[in-house]
C-alpha positions in Angstrom: -81.7 -53.5 -2.5 -78.9 -52.6 -4.8 -79.7 -49.8 -7.3 -79.3 -50.9 -10.9 -76.6 -49.0 -12.8 -78.0 -47.0 -15.7 -76.6 -48.2 -19.0 -74.7 -45.7 -21.1 -76.7 -46.9 -24.2 -79.8 -45.3 -22.7 -78.2 -41.9 -23.1 -77.0 -42.3 -26.7 -79.1 -41.7 -29.8 -79.3 -44.3 -32.5 -79.8 -41.8 -35.3 -76.6 -42.8 -37.1 -74.2 -45.8 -37.3 -71.2 -43.4 -37.3 -69.2 -43.9 -34.1 -70.7 -47.2 -33.2 -68.5 -50.1 -32.1 -69.1 -53.6 -33.5 -68.6 -57.3 -33.5 -69.0 -59.4 -36.6 -69.7 -63.2 -36.4 -68.4 -66.3 -38.2 -70.7 -69.1 -39.5 -70.6 -70.8 -36.1 -71.8 -67.6 -34.3 -68.4 -66.7 -32.7 -67.1 -63.2 -32.8 -64.9 -62.9 -35.9 -63.9 -59.2 -36.1 -64.2 -56.1 -33.9 -64.0 -52.4 -34.7 -65.7 -49.1 -35.0 -67.7 -47.4 -37.8 -65.8 -44.2 -38.3 -67.7 -42.6 -41.2 -70.6 -43.0 -43.6 -70.5 -42.3 -47.4 -74.0 -41.4 -48.3 -76.6 -43.9 -47.0 -75.0 -47.0 -48.5 -71.4 -47.3 -47.4 -69.8 -47.4 -44.0 -66.0 -46.9 -43.4 -65.0 -49.2 -40.6 -61.8 -49.4 -38.6 -60.9 -52.9 -37.5 -59.0 -53.6 -34.2 -56.4 -56.3 -33.5 -57.5 -59.1 -31.1 -54.0 -59.3 -29.7 -53.3 -55.7 -28.9 -56.6 -53.9 -29.4 -54.8 -51.5 -31.7 -56.4 -50.2 -34.9 -55.3 -52.3 -37.9 -56.9 -51.2 -41.1 -59.9 -49.4 -42.6 -62.4 -51.0 -45.0 -65.5 -49.8 -46.9 -68.5 -52.0 -46.3 -72.1 -51.9 -47.5 -74.5 -50.8 -44.8 -76.8 -53.5 -46.0 -74.1 -56.1 -45.1 -73.9 -54.7 -41.6 -77.7 -55.3 -41.2 -77.9 -58.6 -43.2 -74.9 -60.2 -41.4 -76.2 -59.3 -38.0 -73.4 -57.2 -36.7 -73.7 -56.4 -33.0 -73.5 -52.7 -32.5 -72.6 -50.8 -29.4 -72.8 -47.1 -28.4 -69.7 -47.1 -26.1 -66.4 -48.9 -25.7 -67.6 -50.0 -22.3 -70.7 -51.8 -23.7 -68.6 -53.3 -26.5 -66.0 -54.7 -24.0 -68.7 -55.9 -21.6 -70.3 -57.9 -24.4 -67.3 -60.2 -24.4 -66.6 -60.1 -20.7 -70.2 -61.1 -19.8 -70.7 -63.6 -22.6 -73.3 -61.6 -24.3 -71.5 -62.6 -27.5 -69.7 -65.9 -28.1 -65.9 -65.7 -28.3 -63.6 -68.6 -29.1 -61.7 -70.1 -26.2 -58.1 -68.8 -25.9 -55.5 -71.3 -27.0 -53.0 -72.3 -24.3 
Protein backbone atom coordinates (compact mmCIF):
# COMPACT_ATOMS: atom_id res chain seq x y z
CA UNK A 1 0.00 0.00 0.00
CA UNK A 2 1.33 3.44 -0.89
CA UNK A 3 2.34 5.59 2.02
CA UNK A 4 0.43 8.85 2.22
CA UNK A 5 2.58 11.94 1.84
CA UNK A 6 2.54 14.17 4.91
CA UNK A 7 1.11 17.58 4.09
CA UNK A 8 3.32 20.58 4.78
CA UNK A 9 0.40 22.34 6.48
CA UNK A 10 0.61 19.84 9.33
CA UNK A 11 4.01 21.28 10.25
CA UNK A 12 3.11 24.99 10.11
CA UNK A 13 1.52 26.86 12.98
CA UNK A 14 -1.60 28.95 12.40
CA UNK A 15 -0.78 31.51 15.07
CA UNK A 16 -0.67 34.37 12.55
CA UNK A 17 -1.98 35.29 9.13
CA UNK A 18 1.38 36.80 8.21
CA UNK A 19 3.08 34.80 5.48
CA UNK A 20 -0.03 32.92 4.41
CA UNK A 21 -0.90 32.65 0.72
CA UNK A 22 -4.49 33.17 -0.37
CA UNK A 23 -7.20 32.99 -2.99
CA UNK A 24 -10.23 35.28 -2.97
CA UNK A 25 -13.46 34.44 -4.73
CA UNK A 26 -15.98 36.25 -6.92
CA UNK A 27 -19.75 36.10 -6.49
CA UNK A 28 -19.89 32.88 -8.57
CA UNK A 29 -17.34 31.11 -6.34
CA UNK A 30 -14.44 31.25 -8.79
CA UNK A 31 -10.97 32.35 -7.74
CA UNK A 32 -10.70 36.09 -8.33
CA UNK A 33 -7.37 37.15 -6.80
CA UNK A 34 -4.29 35.43 -5.47
CA UNK A 35 -1.46 36.60 -3.28
CA UNK A 36 0.26 36.55 0.08
CA UNK A 37 -0.34 38.29 3.39
CA UNK A 38 3.01 39.99 3.97
CA UNK A 39 2.40 41.92 7.18
CA UNK A 40 -0.12 42.80 9.86
CA UNK A 41 -0.79 46.25 11.26
CA UNK A 42 -2.13 45.62 14.72
CA UNK A 43 -4.93 43.08 14.89
CA UNK A 44 -7.18 44.75 12.34
CA UNK A 45 -5.29 45.35 9.09
CA UNK A 46 -3.38 42.99 6.81
CA UNK A 47 -0.98 44.14 4.10
CA UNK A 48 -1.38 41.82 1.14
CA UNK A 49 0.69 41.39 -1.99
CA UNK A 50 -1.27 40.43 -5.08
CA UNK A 51 0.19 38.25 -7.86
CA UNK A 52 -0.50 38.39 -11.59
CA UNK A 53 -2.45 35.49 -13.09
CA UNK A 54 -0.48 35.69 -16.32
CA UNK A 55 3.08 35.76 -15.00
CA UNK A 56 2.79 34.91 -11.31
CA UNK A 57 4.80 38.05 -10.58
CA UNK A 58 3.96 40.37 -7.68
CA UNK A 59 1.80 43.26 -8.85
CA UNK A 60 0.77 45.57 -5.97
CA UNK A 61 0.23 45.81 -2.22
CA UNK A 62 -3.07 46.65 -0.57
CA UNK A 63 -4.24 47.10 3.02
CA UNK A 64 -7.32 45.02 3.83
CA UNK A 65 -9.34 44.55 6.98
CA UNK A 66 -8.71 41.21 8.64
CA UNK A 67 -12.47 40.97 9.16
CA UNK A 68 -12.90 41.09 5.35
CA UNK A 69 -10.52 38.15 4.96
CA UNK A 70 -12.70 36.15 7.34
CA UNK A 71 -16.11 37.44 6.18
CA UNK A 72 -15.34 36.99 2.48
CA UNK A 73 -14.06 33.43 3.01
CA UNK A 74 -10.56 33.76 1.64
CA UNK A 75 -8.83 30.39 1.23
CA UNK A 76 -5.55 30.47 3.16
CA UNK A 77 -2.51 28.27 2.65
CA UNK A 78 0.70 27.77 4.63
CA UNK A 79 2.93 27.07 1.63
CA UNK A 80 3.21 27.94 -2.05
CA UNK A 81 2.92 24.21 -2.77
CA UNK A 82 -0.47 23.95 -1.07
CA UNK A 83 -1.58 27.20 -2.73
CA UNK A 84 -0.70 25.94 -6.23
CA UNK A 85 -2.13 22.47 -5.59
CA UNK A 86 -5.48 24.00 -4.69
CA UNK A 87 -5.88 25.10 -8.32
CA UNK A 88 -4.21 22.07 -9.88
CA UNK A 89 -6.40 19.58 -7.98
CA UNK A 90 -9.61 21.61 -8.30
CA UNK A 91 -9.84 22.24 -4.58
CA UNK A 92 -10.88 25.75 -5.65
CA UNK A 93 -12.82 26.67 -8.78
CA UNK A 94 -10.92 28.54 -11.50
CA UNK A 95 -12.43 29.94 -14.65
CA UNK A 96 -11.67 27.98 -17.82
CA UNK A 97 -8.83 29.47 -19.83
CA UNK A 98 -9.92 31.25 -22.98
CA UNK A 99 -8.55 29.88 -26.25
